[in-house]
C-alpha positions as MATLAB code, in Angstrom:
seq = 'APVINLDMKTRDSNFFAGVVKSASYMSYKQERAKKRMEAIEEWWYLLSTSLCNSTVGNQVLAETFGGDAKEVGCKILDACFSLKSPGTLRKRLAGLKGYYVWHGNNAAGDWLPMSERGAWLYVNHLKQSKAPATTASTFMESCRFAWFILGVSGAGSIESSLRVKGMSAQLKVNKRAWCPADVLKLSEVKRMHQLLFDESAHIIDRVFVGHCLHLMYGRCRWSDMLAVQNAFVDDHGQFFELETQVHKSARSADTKTHLSL';
ca = [
      20.139   49.704   67.433;
      19.857   48.906   63.694;
      16.332   49.172   62.188;
      15.205   46.914   59.337;
      12.247   47.964   57.242;
      10.654   45.134   55.245;
       8.754   45.386   52.020;
       6.272   42.457   52.140;
       5.466   42.538   48.459;
       6.222   38.867   47.987;
       4.100   35.703   47.965;
       1.845   35.164   51.048;
       3.002   31.650   52.020;
       6.297   30.839   53.643;
       7.876   27.553   54.589;
       9.346   28.723   57.900;
       5.925   29.555   59.435;
       4.642   26.208   58.338;
       6.945   24.313   60.608;
       6.950   26.631   63.642;
       4.262   25.528   66.059;
       4.690   28.246   68.736;
       6.675   31.386   69.223;
       7.534   33.525   72.261;
       7.099   37.315   72.004;
       9.538   37.895   74.915;
      13.108   39.004   74.182;
      15.883   36.344   74.657;
      17.035   37.860   77.968;
      13.386   38.031   79.308;
      12.740   34.439   78.348;
      16.057   33.268   79.905;
      15.286   35.140   83.170;
      11.837   33.572   83.283;
      13.166   30.035   82.781;
      15.805   30.623   85.465;
      13.284   31.805   88.021;
      11.073   28.836   87.237;
      13.982   26.505   87.776;
      14.897   28.274   91.047;
      11.327   27.922   92.303;
      11.373   24.193   91.560;
      14.614   23.686   93.281;
      13.170   25.549   96.240;
      10.199   23.194   96.312;
      12.469   20.151   96.568;
      14.691   21.620   99.215;
      11.810   23.037  101.306;
      10.453   19.593  102.032;
      13.253   19.375  104.674;
      15.166   22.723  105.096;
      17.431   21.328  107.839;
      19.079   18.928  105.375;
      20.905   21.338  103.175;
      23.292   24.280  103.628;
      20.841   26.534  101.772;
      17.947   25.382  103.873;
      19.779   26.011  107.144;
      20.628   29.466  105.970;
      17.056   30.150  105.222;
      15.971   28.923  108.692;
      18.669   31.223  110.277;
      17.624   34.284  108.299;
      13.935   34.085  107.845;
      12.761   35.403  111.308;
       9.127   35.001  110.579;
       9.460   36.432  106.951;
       8.703   34.705  103.652;
      10.886   31.637  103.635;
      10.390   31.092   99.903;
      11.454   34.612   98.967;
      14.540   34.353  101.110;
      15.251   30.864   99.802;
      14.935   31.755   96.106;
      17.239   34.714   96.628;
      19.953   32.442   98.201;
      19.458   29.879   95.530;
      19.818   32.499   92.807;
      23.145   33.599   94.307;
      24.389   30.043   94.803;
      23.617   29.144   91.185;
      25.876   31.991   90.075;
      26.147   32.099   86.268;
      24.600   28.660   85.599;
      22.320   28.610   82.698;
      18.529   27.800   83.007;
      19.224   24.643   80.963;
      21.801   23.448   83.369;
      19.602   24.081   86.386;
      16.724   22.248   84.841;
      18.877   19.248   83.772;
      20.290   18.909   87.399;
      16.840   19.353   88.775;
      15.428   16.566   86.594;
      18.104   14.148   87.721;
      17.250   14.791   91.374;
      13.526   14.929   90.898;
      13.496   11.424   89.454;
      15.034   10.097   92.676;
      12.527   12.234   94.736;
       9.485   10.732   92.949;
      10.859    7.145   93.120;
      11.647    7.553   96.800;
       8.141    8.846   97.554;
       6.600    5.749   95.763;
       9.019    3.009   96.941;
      10.671    3.981  100.252;
       9.444    4.931  103.724;
      10.376    8.360  105.303;
      11.533   11.620  103.856;
      13.828   11.679  100.784;
      16.173   13.943  102.752;
      18.789   13.304  103.930;
      19.732   11.333  100.848;
      21.436    8.035  101.486;
      23.961    5.900   99.572;
      21.860    2.837   99.980;
      18.743    4.663   98.694;
      20.678    5.712   95.607;
      21.961    2.180   95.113;
      18.425    0.866   95.206;
      17.311    3.616   92.829;
      19.943    2.860   90.069;
      19.048   -0.817   90.397;
      15.442    0.147   89.792;
      16.525    2.104   86.791;
      18.358   -0.944   85.371;
      15.426   -3.322   86.019;
      12.839   -0.952   84.566;
      14.974   -0.326   81.474;
      15.016    3.352   82.011;
      16.866    5.567   79.425;
      20.596    4.815   79.508;
      21.632    8.297   80.740;
      19.156    8.557   83.564;
      21.503    7.136   86.158;
      24.517    9.221   85.065;
      22.262   12.234   85.079;
      21.265   11.417   88.595;
      24.971   11.249   89.653;
      25.665   14.609   88.042;
      22.697   16.045   89.953;
      24.013   14.569   93.256;
      27.417   16.136   92.580;
      25.705   19.475   91.868;
      23.453   19.237   94.931;
      26.488   18.426   97.207;
      28.963   20.968   96.060;
      26.525   23.823   95.233;
      23.757   23.388   97.743;
      25.158   21.252  100.455;
      22.390   18.705  100.371;
      22.835   16.208  103.166;
      23.813   12.739  101.990;
      24.553   13.782   98.322;
      28.221   13.680   98.969;
      28.137   10.012   99.960;
      26.297    9.103   96.761;
      28.721   11.217   94.606;
      31.601    9.260   95.928;
      29.971    5.795   95.997;
      31.933    3.402   93.897;
      29.079    0.981   93.348;
      26.498    3.635   92.280;
      29.046    5.252   89.950;
      29.961    1.836   88.505;
      26.300    0.938   87.886;
      25.702    4.398   86.269;
      28.638    3.887   83.946;
      27.379    0.378   82.940;
      24.036    1.710   82.105;
      25.398    4.742   80.147;
      27.347    2.588   77.712;
      24.008    1.194   76.483;
      23.168    4.681   75.125;
      22.309    4.736   71.484;
      25.365    5.430   69.297;
      25.893    9.087   68.394;
      24.656    9.614   64.877;
      25.063   13.240   63.820;
      23.228   14.695   60.890;
      24.989   14.802   57.537;
      26.953   17.864   56.653;
      25.453   20.185   54.117;
      26.500   19.465   50.557;
      27.952   22.242   48.350;
      24.838   22.097   46.174;
      22.653   22.620   49.204;
      24.595   25.661   50.358;
      24.415   27.125   46.856;
      20.694   26.578   46.936;
      20.531   28.557   50.177;
      22.387   31.367   48.552;
      19.979   31.312   45.609;
      16.899   31.477   47.925;
      18.554   34.367   49.877;
      18.636   36.524   46.755;
      15.401   35.311   45.216;
      13.032   38.296   45.360;
      10.074   36.124   44.637;
      10.523   34.111   47.755;
       8.831   35.113   50.952;
      10.865   37.614   53.067;
      10.570   35.389   56.166;
      12.150   32.427   54.364;
      14.909   34.651   52.941;
      15.709   36.112   56.487;
      15.801   32.535   57.894;
      18.138   31.242   55.256;
      20.381   34.328   55.642;
      20.486   33.616   59.385;
      21.422   29.999   58.788;
      24.212   31.001   56.425;
      25.573   33.368   59.052;
      25.526   30.651   61.599;
      27.455   28.323   59.239;
      30.097   30.821   58.120;
      30.503   32.211   61.625;
      30.696   28.628   63.187;
      28.041   29.735   65.655;
      25.571   27.844   67.778;
      21.882   28.850   67.516;
      22.014   30.154   71.045;
      25.018   32.286   70.247;
      22.970   34.461   68.003;
      20.049   35.046   70.340;
      21.537   37.922   72.352;
      23.243   40.036   69.749;
      23.951   43.637   70.786;
      25.624   45.272   67.781;
      25.754   44.697   64.107;
      28.240   45.945   61.566;
      28.305   45.868   57.731;
      31.550   46.950   56.082;
      31.589   49.888   53.532;
      31.609   47.409   50.535;
      28.759   45.318   51.929;
      30.882   42.202   51.974;
      31.264   41.470   55.737;
      28.581   41.243   58.380;
      29.710   41.156   62.047;
      27.728   40.778   65.171;
      28.731   41.326   68.860;
      27.383   39.475   71.883;
      28.110   38.953   75.522;
      25.928   35.881   75.872;
      27.264   32.702   74.235;
      27.870   29.127   75.359;
      31.724   29.495   75.573;
      31.441   32.405   77.961;
      31.334   30.730   81.377;
      33.233   32.946   83.719;
      32.171   36.296   84.951;
      35.133   37.906   83.027;
      34.200   36.483   79.701;
      30.623   37.364   80.111;
      31.604   41.031   80.391;
      33.430   41.047   77.039;
      31.811   41.511   73.628;
      32.738   38.672   71.190;
      32.550   38.772   67.468;
];
């Protein structure tokens, strides 16, 4: 792996550290694995409230034989979630957890098996309480996920419900209009280049600006650059290339085994 030696003979203050509130000292892969396991455990908590009402839960009941149900359940969930990112698992969990909390406060009996009528009452509650516009559509996506990935009882009837889908769509159109940030001006990009080569600037700011320029010229997402494996600089010092297996566009098992520039 390449080694970078830094000469810190620059000014003591830096702008970057002034806006960063917290930082993790784990590697990207370690942090990603930690978040995935936390999401899996939260999914297990929801399903374990009634194991007989999901395909995963019934598999746990059939295979536990007096052992640790949580350990077996988390292993099965990990396998069922395949290559799903921790962010996806958390988003789907949040959509279902909102319904779980609402059901516990407003309806009698267990939340599982899910019911189409319960979902209908829930999305009406979201409308009346002026919940965020995407809450209902996120709930629908979570039901679809819970049905096709985990076999949660009743989730299929919600996923196919015309009235619940219709209400979700009506609420979603009230979402605030998409307003992306302005693109960088040429003068701003030139200023970033000046800061990159300014030896009087703090080294942390220079590294950050260089990273941002690499993102811009490589058309990369921030997450694409978090799991870089190899770095190359050409003989003339003009081209800088990075290789990674972990990027947002790599969704299948095949693409995740290939290095991309």
